[in-house]
C-alpha positions in Angstrom: 1.1 56.7 -4.3 -0.3 53.0 -4.1 1.4 50.5 -1.6 3.0 48.8 -4.4 5.1 51.8 -5.4 5.5 52.6 -1.7 7.2 49.3 -1.4 8.6 49.5 -4.4 10.5 52.6 -3.0 11.5 50.7 0.0 13.3 47.9 -1.9 14.8 50.9 -4.1 16.7 52.4 -0.8 17.6 49.3 0.8 18.9 47.8 -1.9 21.0 50.2 -3.8 22.5 51.8 -0.1 23.8 48.1 0.6 25.1 47.6 -2.5 27.0 50.5 -1.6 28.4 49.6 1.5 32.0 47.8 1.2 35.0 50.6 0.5 37.3 52.5 -2.2 38.9 55.9 -2.4 38.6 59.3 0.5 39.9 62.3 0.8 40.9 64.4 3.0 40.9 63.2 6.6 40.0 64.4 10.2 41.7 63.8 13.6 45.3 64.5 12.7 45.4 61.3 9.2 46.1 62.2 6.0 44.7 60.0 2.8 47.8 58.0 2.7 47.9 57.7 6.3 47.9 54.1 8.1 44.7 53.0 9.9 46.0 52.1 13.4 46.9 48.3 13.8 44.8 47.4 16.9 41.7 49.5 15.4 40.4 50.9 18.9 40.6 54.6 17.6 43.4 55.8 19.7 46.1 57.9 20.5 44.0 60.5 17.5 43.7 58.0 15.2 40.5 56.5 14.3 39.4 53.4 13.3 38.3 53.5 9.7 35.4 51.9 7.5 35.7 51.5 3.7 32.7 51.5 2.3 31.6 51.4 -1.4 29.6 54.4 -2.6 28.5 57.1 -0.3 25.5 59.3 1.0 25.0 63.4 0.8 23.2 63.4 4.2 23.5 62.9 7.9 19.6 63.1 8.1 18.0 59.5 7.8 14.7 60.8 7.5 15.5 62.4 4.0 17.9 60.1 2.5 17.8 56.1 4.8 19.6 53.8 2.3 20.8 51.2 4.0 24.3 52.7 3.3 23.2 55.4 5.7 21.1 53.4 8.0 25.1 51.4 9.1 26.8 54.7 9.6 23.6 55.8 11.9 23.1 53.1 14.0 26.1 54.4 15.7 24.7 57.7 16.6 21.0 58.2 16.4 18.6 56.4 18.4 15.2 55.3 19.2 12.6 54.6 21.7 14.3 51.0 21.1 16.6 49.3 19.6 17.7 45.7 18.3 20.8 43.7 19.9 23.1 41.5 18.2 20.5 38.6 17.7 18.0 40.0 16.4 15.7 40.7 19.9 14.2 44.3 20.5 15.7 46.4 23.7 15.4 49.2 25.7 17.0 52.4 24.2 15.4 55.8 25.0 12.0 54.1 26.3 13.4 52.8 29.6 10.3 50.3 29.7 7.4 49.8 27.4 3.6 48.1 27.4 0.9 47.8 25.1 -2.7 46.7 25.1 -3.6 43.9 23.0 -1.0 45.2 20.7 -3.0 48.8 19.8 -1.8 51.0 22.4 1.7 51.5 22.9 2.9 53.6 26.3 6.6 54.2 26.6 8.5 55.4 29.7 11.5 57.5 28.9 14.8 57.3 30.4 15.2 60.1 32.4 18.5 62.3 32.2 19.6 61.9 28.6 21.2 64.1 26.9 21.5 65.1 23.5 25.1 66.4 21.8 24.3 70.0 22.1 23.6 69.8 25.8 19.5 69.9 26.3 17.6 66.8 27.9 15.9 65.1 26.2 11.9 65.5 26.8 8.8 63.2 25.3 8.1 66.9 24.0 11.1 66.1 21.6 10.2 62.4 20.7 6.8 63.1 19.7 8.1 66.3 17.3 10.5 63.3 16.4 7.5 60.6 15.4 5.5 63.0 14.2 8.2 64.3 11.8 9.2 61.0 10.4 5.3 60.4 9.7 5.5 63.4 7.4 6.3 62.7 4.1 7.4 66.0 2.4 9.8 65.7 5.7 10.6 63.1 5.6 10.7 61.1 2.1 13.7 59.4 3.1 11.8 57.4 6.4 8.0 57.9 5.8 7.5 55.5 3.5 8.9 52.9 6.5 6.5 54.3 9.1 3.4 52.2 9.1 -0.3 53.8 8.2 -2.0 52.6 11.2 -0.9 54.7 13.6 -3.6 57.1 14.7 -1.8 59.1 17.1 0.8 59.9 19.0 0.6 62.1 22.3 2.9 63.0 25.4 0.9 61.3 28.5 3.5 62.7 31.2 6.7 64.5 31.2 8.2 60.9 30.9 5.9 59.2 28.8 4.5 58.7 25.0 1.4 56.3 23.7 1.2 55.9 20.5 -2.5 54.3 19.7 -3.3 52.5 16.6 -6.1 51.3 14.7 -5.7 47.9 15.9 -3.5 45.4 17.0 0.3 45.2 14.9 2.9 43.3 17.3 5.0 44.4 14.4 4.5 48.1 15.4 7.9 48.2 18.1 10.5 48.1 14.5 9.0 51.4 13.9 9.9 52.8 16.8 13.5 51.8 16.6 16.5 53.3 14.7 16.2 50.4 12.3 12.8 50.7 11.9 12.9 54.5 10.6 12.9 56.9 14.2 15.2 58.7 14.9 15.0 61.4 17.9 16.3 64.8 17.3 16.0 68.2 19.7 12.7 69.7 18.6 14.1 73.4 19.1 17.3 72.3 17.0 15.4 70.3 14.5 12.7 73.1 13.8 15.7 76.0 13.2 17.8 73.4 11.0 14.6 71.7 9.0 13.5 75.4 7.8 16.8 76.1 7.0 17.2 73.0 4.8 20.3 72.5 6.4 19.5 69.5 9.0 22.1 67.2 8.1 24.8 69.0 6.0 28.0 69.8 6.8 27.2 72.6 7.9 24.8 71.1 10.5 25.1 68.1 10.6 22.9 66.3 12.9 22.4 65.9 16.8 21.3 63.2 19.0 21.9 61.3 21.8 24.4 57.9 20.6 27.3 56.7 21.3 29.5 58.6 18.4 28.9 61.9 17.6 29.9 63.5 13.8 32.4 65.6 13.8 32.9 66.6 10.2 31.4 65.4 6.8 32.2 65.7 3.5 29.9 64.1 0.9 31.7 61.7 -1.4 35.1 61.9 0.7 34.4 60.6 4.2 32.1 61.3 7.6 34.3 61.6 11.5 33.1 60.4 14.5 33.9 61.1 18.0 33.2 58.9 21.5 30.3 61.2 23.4 31.7 61.3 26.8 28.2 62.2 28.0 26.2 59.3 26.1 23.6 57.3 28.9 24.8 53.8 29.2 28.7 54.4 29.1 31.9 55.1 27.4 32.4 54.1 23.8 34.9 51.9 23.4 35.9 53.7 20.3 37.8 57.1 20.7 36.5 57.8 17.0 35.5 56.3 13.7 35.6 57.3 10.1 33.8 56.4 7.2 35.8 56.6 4.4 33.8 56.6 0.8 34.8 55.1 -2.2 33.5 54.5 -6.0 36.0 51.5 -7.2 36.3 48.3 -5.6 39.8 48.1 -7.2 41.0 51.4 -5.3 39.1 50.0 -2.4 41.2 46.7 -2.1 44.1 48.8 -2.6 43.6 51.0 0.5 43.3 48.1 2.3 46.4 46.3 1.3 48.2 49.7 2.0 46.2 49.3 6.5 44.5 52.6 4.7 41.4 50.9 6.2 40.4 48.6 10.0 37.5 47.4 8.5 35.2 46.8 5.3 31.7 45.6 4.2 30.4 43.6 1.5 33.7 42.4 -0.5 33.1 41.1 -3.7 32.8 37.3 -3.3 35.4 37.4 -7.4 37.5 39.3 -5.2 37.3 37.4 -2.0 40.4 35.5 -2.8 42.4 38.5 -2.9 41.3 40.4 0.1 42.1 37.1 2.0 45.5 37.6 0.8 46.5 40.1 2.3 48.7 40.1 5.0 47.5 39.1 8.5 43.8 40.0 6.9 41.0 38.2 7.9 38.3 37.6 5.4 34.4 36.0 6.6 31.2 35.1 5.2 27.9 35.4 6.8 24.7 35.0 6.0 22.5 38.3 5.3 19.3 36.7 5.0 19.2 38.1 1.7 16.7 37.3 -0.9 17.3 36.4 -4.6 14.8 34.8 -7.2 12.6 35.3 -9.6 9.1 37.4 -9.9 6.8 36.2 -12.4 4.1 38.4 -13.3 0.8 36.1 -14.4 -0.4 39.2 -16.7 2.1 39.3 -19.3 2.1 36.7 -22.0 3.2 33.7 -22.1 3.1 33.9 -18.5 -0.1 33.7 -17.8 -0.1 30.5 -18.5 1.3 28.3 -14.9 3.0 25.7 -17.5 5.0 28.4 -18.9 6.1 29.2 -15.5 6.7 26.0 -13.9 8.7 25.3 -16.6 11.1 27.9 -16.2 10.9 27.3 -12.0 12.2 23.7 -13.2 14.8 24.6 -15.4 16.5 27.2 -12.5 19.7 24.8 -11.2 20.1 26.3 -8.1 21.9 24.3 -6.4 24.7 25.0 -8.9 24.1 28.3 -9.2 25.2 28.4 -5.4 27.7 25.8 -5.7 29.8 26.6 -8.9 31.7 29.2 -9.8 28.6 32.1 -9.9 28.6 31.8 -5.7 31.5 29.9 -5.1 29.6 28.6 -2.0 29.1 31.7 -0.9 24.8 31.1 -0.3 22.5 29.3 -0.1 19.2 27.5 -2.7 16.2 28.9 -1.0 13.0 27.4 -0.9 10.9 30.4 -0.2 11.0 34.4 -0.1 11.8 34.5 3.9 15.6 33.6 4.9 15.8 31.4 7.9 17.6 33.8 10.1 14.7 36.2 9.0 13.0 34.2 11.9 15.7 34.2 14.7 13.1 36.0 17.3 10.8 32.8 17.5 12.9 29.5 16.4 16.2 28.2 15.6 18.0 28.3 12.3 16.7 24.5 12.3 13.3 24.7 12.8 12.6 27.4 10.7 14.8 26.1 7.6 12.9 22.6 8.3 9.4 24.9 7.9 10.4 27.3 4.9 11.8 23.7 3.0 7.8 22.6 3.3 6.9 25.6 1.3 6.3 24.1 -2.4 8.9 24.9 -4.0 10.7 23.7 -7.8 13.8 21.6 -7.7 15.9 21.4 -10.7 14.1 18.9 -12.9 14.9 19.6 -16.5 12.6 16.9 -17.6 10.1 18.3 -15.7 10.5 21.9 -17.3 10.4 20.0 -21.0 7.5 18.6 -19.9 5.4 21.6 -18.7 6.7 23.3 -21.4 4.9 21.3 -23.6 1.5 21.1 -21.8 1.9 25.0 -22.0 0.5 26.9 -24.9 3.7 27.4 -25.9 4.9 24.2 -26.5 7.1 25.3 -29.5 9.5 27.6 -27.7 9.5 31.1 -27.2 11.7 34.0 -26.3 11.7 37.0 -24.3 14.2 38.7 -22.3 15.6 39.1 -18.4 16.5 42.5 -17.0 19.4 42.6 -13.6 20.7 45.4 -12.1 25.2 46.0 -13.0 25.2 46.3 -9.3 24.8 42.6 -9.0 26.7 41.0 -11.5 25.7 36.9 -9.8 22.2 37.7 -11.1 23.5 38.3 -14.7 25.6 35.3 -14.6 22.5 32.8 -13.0 20.5 34.6 -15.8 23.2 33.2 -18.2 23.0 30.2 -16.7 19.3 29.9 -16.8 19.3 30.9 -20.9 21.8 27.8 -21.4 19.1 25.4 -18.9 16.2 27.0 -21.1 17.9 26.8 -24.6 17.7 23.2 -24.3 14.4 23.2 -24.0 13.2 25.7 -26.7 13.2 28.9 -25.0 15.1 32.0 -25.5 16.3 33.8 -23.3 18.3 37.4 -24.1 19.5 38.2 -20.3 20.3 42.2 -20.3 21.9 44.3 -18.1 20.3 47.8 -17.3 22.2 50.3 -14.9 20.6 50.0 -11.2 17.7 53.0 -10.6 16.2 51.8 -14.7 15.6 48.2 -13.1 14.4 49.5 -9.8 12.1 51.5 -11.7 11.0 48.8 -13.8 9.9 46.6 -11.1 6.3 45.8 -11.4 5.8 48.0 -14.2 3.4 45.3 -16.0 5.4 44.9 -18.7 7.5 42.7 -18.0 6.8 38.6 -17.4 9.9 37.7 -15.9 12.0 39.1 -13.6 14.7 39.4 -10.6 14.0 40.2 -7.4 16.5 41.5 -4.6 15.5 42.1 -1.1 17.6 43.0 2.0 15.3 43.2 5.2 16.6 45.4 7.9 13.8 44.4 10.8 14.2 41.2 12.2 10.4 40.9 11.9 9.6 37.3 10.1 7.0 38.8 7.9 9.2 41.6 6.9 9.8 40.5 3.0 6.0 38.2 3.4 4.2 41.6 4.2 5.3 43.2 0.5 5.6 39.9 -2.1 2.1 38.5 -0.5 -0.1 40.9 -0.2 -1.7 39.9 -3.4 -4.9 42.4 -4.0 -3.9 42.8 -7.0 -1.7 45.1 -9.4 -0.2 47.4 -7.6 0.0 46.8 -4.5 2.9 43.2 -5.5 5.6 43.2 -7.6 3.8 40.5 -9.6 1.3 41.9 -10.0 -0.6 39.2 -8.6 -4.4 38.8 -7.3 -5.4 35.9 -4.5 -8.3 36.8 -1.9 -6.7 34.4 0.2 -3.5 35.1 0.1 -4.3 38.8 0.6 -6.1 37.7 3.6 -2.8 35.7 4.9 -1.3 38.9 4.5 -3.3 41.0 6.5 -3.1 38.1 9.8 0.7 38.5 9.2 0.1 42.5 9.1 -2.3 42.9 12.2 -0.7 39.4 14.3 -0.3 39.6 17.8 3.0 37.9 18.6 5.5 37.3 15.9 5.0 33.6 16.7 1.7 34.4 15.1 2.9 36.0 12.0 4.8 32.0 11.1 1.9 30.0 9.9 0.6 32.4 7.4 3.6 33.3 6.2 4.1 29.7 5.4 1.1 29.3 4.1 0.8 32.5 1.7 4.2 31.5 0.9 3.4 28.1 -0.3 0.1 29.5 -2.2 2.4 32.3 -4.4 5.1 29.3 -4.8 2.2 26.6 -6.2 1.1 29.3 -8.4 5.3 29.9 -9.2 4.3 33.9 -9.1 7.7 33.8 -7.5 10.5 31.0 -7.9 13.4 31.5 -5.0 17.3 31.2 -6.3 19.7 31.7 -3.4 19.5 33.3 -0.4 23.1 35.3 0.3 26.0 35.7 2.1 27.8 39.2 2.9 31.7 39.1 3.2 33.7 41.4 5.0 37.7 41.6 5.7 39.4 43.4 8.8 43.0 43.7 9.4 45.4 42.1 11.9 45.0 42.6 15.1 41.7 43.2 15.3 38.6 41.1 16.7 35.4 40.7 16.2 33.1 38.8 18.1 29.6 37.6 17.0 29.3 38.8 13.9 26.1 38.2 12.5 23.2 39.5 9.9 21.7 41.8 12.3 25.5 43.4 13.8 25.8 46.3 11.8 21.9 47.2 12.5 22.2 46.9 16.4 22.5 50.0 18.8 26.5 50.5 19.3 27.8 47.7 17.1 31.2 48.9 17.2 31.4 47.6 20.3 31.7 43.9 18.8 35.3 45.4 17.7 38.1 44.7 20.3 42.2 44.9 19.4 
């Protein structure tokens, strides 16, 4: 498996499941509620009624090592824990490790929190942590998360009863995210894990999962729902809800109906084109937040006629980003992008204002039809040409933006055929070396500044990035991002590498996205942002 296919797997998981996290439907419900039963007005899960979160799509396993889509992350973040976590601002915080130190960002030593109990009553040990890390690194045992775990880990060892040491092949400041539950580490008791893993039942409705977090899975019905109850022995205090239920839905209209009838408290990623309907529900609140997502075009410079830089520039100049964002497509719920990384991705090192300024300095092409026409005239395809762009059926906004681009390109003699294809087909075709132009859609899961850059700018050649692009200078810059001793040290190579890529029009950013949420009357949500649902114990943000 080459590096790009590995990266493509990551995007597949991130994309598929963030699409699914919205809500509609559900079957029989636990904790005394019936399918048509009313959710608690206060939303605190008291009185035997759970706090109900409606999500679009479903999960088939509670074992993140087997299935690690973004929906799984949102659900598991209330129950499964790593050595560290992130807070609501995206900063790293101690969790199962009460402290850590690193020697030149190469040898990482974690002092474990003492007295932490797993839900089955066992006390967490260093052996449990080492086993969980080694399992996460094993592609056969953990196909869901091994693709995330850094390949530069040389060894993992118990170095004291309360200490685990991880040695890398060199300095990597970004490694700290790998041992968080957002990075792919979910600590499970070794003995229990070995037994259920051998039986093939870990994460199943029969054996569920065992961890250390604030909420314990009570019952799981794939395709219907999963119910959690508060962990009375959580090491960090008392959870603020007595129970939480995630209801799975497949149809957006059904989800809206369930919300209208009061059958859920909270819904995520509601469609932009339905947001006004959600807002009309009596007492409901609908909020939009910047979610750090990236939507843009990728050009394969090895595929004609896009092997001509003038052709790529012609297309880039023809993208009316401002109209896409402010007009009927996004209705203002997004930002015209100047780079592949959204400003919020740099939150751990700088303010949004400073990040926006730095990203605006990246070479990019603003809408200008005169320049688009001139670039095409200077190309080897001055007479125009026909080409095709596909978009995933799960993202109608990308299709609408494609049609808007087709209208612009028609004015300069380029015929763009826009085709909707199934999401899985679209994902499989990313970087296949046959498409000259295509959509790239990416949702970061960590606050690391270089997360998306380390993939898109890995310009070692075909198979390492979705454009199959080769550039020795940018490849070296990507290595600097990967091995940076601090996050601040990532910024300069990110900006420089991104600027070179966009100067050559390998990528043409279109917009940074927003996500919409809805919640019922009587519920208050504090400080909700793009990091909230990946933060440790995110239900604490809700009050009633």
